[in-house]
N, C-alpha and C positions, 0 to 999 in steps of 0.2 A: 504494500500500500504506500503510495507516495504522499508526502506531506509538504505543504507549502512552506518555503523558507522565509516568506515575508512576515514580518512582525505584525500583530494586530494593531489597527489604528486606535489610538486612545480616544476617549470621549472628548477630551480637550482639543485634540487635533481635528476630530470630526466637526466640532463646533467652529473651530478656526476656518476650516475649509468651507463650511456653510456660509460663514460671514463673508469670506472672500468672494464666493460665488454670487451672493446677494449684491455685493457692491458692484461687481462687474456687470451683472444683469441690469442693475439700475443705470449704470454708466452707458451701456448699449442703448437703452431707451432714451436717455437724455441726449446723447450724441446724435441719435437718429432724428429726434424731434427738433433740436435747436442747432445742430452742427457743433463741431468740436470747438471752434473759436468762441461761440456764444454759451457753451456749456460751463457751468460753475461747479466747484466742489460742494458748495452749499446745497445746490439742487440735487446733486448725486447723493449726498448724505441724507437729505430729506426723503428722497425716493427710496433709498435703501433702509430708511428708518434707523439710522445710526447717527451718532454725533460726528461732527467733522473731524475731531481728533482721532476717532476710530479709523477713518479712511487714511489718515497720515500714518497711523501705526502699521497699516498694511502696505501703503504705497508712499514712501518717503518723498518721492518726486512729485507727488500731487497728481494733478490732472494728466500730465504727460506720462507719468508712470502707469496710470490707469489705462491710458490709450494703448501703450505698448502691451500691457497685459491683455487687453481686449484683442489686439492683433495676434498675440501669441495663441490665444484660445481659438480665434477664427481660423488661423492657418492650421492649427492642429486638427480642427474639425474638417476642413477642406481636404487635407492630406488623408485623413482617415476615410473620408467619403470616397476619394479617388481609389484608395487601396481596396475598399470594399466592393467597388463597382467596375474596376478595370481589370479584366480577367488576365492573370499573368501567363496563361497558356494560349492566348489568342494569337496564334502564329499563322493562321490561314487568312486569306483576304476577307471571307465572309465573317469569320469569327472576330477579326480585328475591327471591322466595320460595326458589327453588332455590339461589341464590347465598348467601343467609343460612344455609340449612341446611348447605351445604358448608363454610362458615366455622365453623359451630357444631360440626360433627363434628371438624374439625381442632382447634378450641379445646378440646373435651372430651378428645380424645386427648392433647393436650399436658398438660392438667390431671391426667388419670388417671396419667400417667407421673411426675408430680411432686406427688402428693396431699399428702404430709407437708409438703413445702416450701411448698405453696400456703397451708396453714393458718398457718404462721409468717409468711409474707409479708403475708397479710391482717391478722393480729394486729398486726404492727409498723406496717403502713401506717395502720391505724386509730389506733394510738397516736400516730404522728407527725401525722396529719391533725388530731387534736383537741388537740395540744399547744399551748403558748403561744408556740411558735417559728414565726413566719410564714414563714420560709425553708423549713421542712420542708413546711408545707402547700402552699406555692407549687410546690415541687418535685413533689409528688404530683399536684396539679391539672394541672401541665404535662404529666406523663406520661399522665394520663387524657385530656387534650386531644388528644394524639397519636392515641389510638385513635378518639376522636370524629371527628377530621379524616379518618380513612380512610373512614368511613361517609358523611360529609356530602355530598361531591360526587355520590355515587351516589344518595342519597336526594333531593337537589335535582333531579337529572335525572328521577328517577322521578316526583316531584311535578309537574314541568313537563310530563311526558308523560301525566299523569292516571292513573298507575299506583297512586298512594296518595292518600289524602284530603288536603284542603287544611288541613294542620295544621303547627305549627312543626317544621321539620325537625330542628333541634338537639335538641328535646325527644324526638323519635322516636329519634335516635341514642343519647341517654342511656338511654331506656327499653329499647332492644334490649340494650345492654351491661349495664345494671343487672340485667335478668332473667337473662342468661347468668351473671353473677356470683352472683346469688341462688341459682340451681339448683346451681352448683358448691359454694357454701357449705353448702347443704342436704345434699348428698352427703358433704361433708367431715365435717359434724357427726354424720351417721349412723354413720360409721365410727369417729369419735373418742369420742363420748359414749355411744352405744347399742350398742357392740361389734358393729356390723353388719359381716358379712363383705363386703369390697369386691366380691367376685365375685357377691354376691346383689343388688347395686345395678344401676342402669341402665348399659348399655354406652354408649360414645360415640354410636353410631348411635341408640340408643333415646332418650338424653337430647336429642339434636339434633332428632329427630322430635317429641318432646313439646313442647319450647320453641318450635319452629317452628309447630306446630299451634296452640298457645295464642296466640302473638303475631300470626300471620297469618290464622288461620281463626276465632279467637274461642273463647270458653269455652262459650257457651250453645248448647244444641241447639235448632234451629229446625224447626218442622214443615214437611214437604214441601208445596209449593203444590198 
């Protein structure tokens, strides 16, 4: 009989983790509603139902520390979603296409549930990426690399099996992720700047079908032989 080597989590630690989770959940809501720049520690504390001092006990850097913790959790969730839905054995053309579509559906569902927060995250990530602080840029590049690394082994296997063209696999991974991000951004801007009702936009299934068709089947109509 096997026994877990992990020590049991104490009640005190469980309570600490629960408070941290509550703070980050409140921060997500406040960032989504007001934007990062207009969000305040006071409002996050009030939403989490803690004193402001409690937030600084958990996040010494205040609002910026909370933002990085929110980003850490979001990237953890996205990477876990990709790992759960992108089949590591998808080395045939049909299997690779189907696996990408399955991952895309899950990704769009995740995004649709967090549409307002997604806009804030993209805005702040771009601000940090193009800042003069190399640490922030390296942080974001490291998080993006985690997503690329989920796709790379599958694409390398597919290339070795002749399922995809003889092209740079890392560039393919960036292209797939970049196009997913681009469509998500388009849908976000439609709701934010053009007053488009979100229910009138693509569903997760429709968005996944569209991006999969464009990326795997191509844009041009070709005459039948």
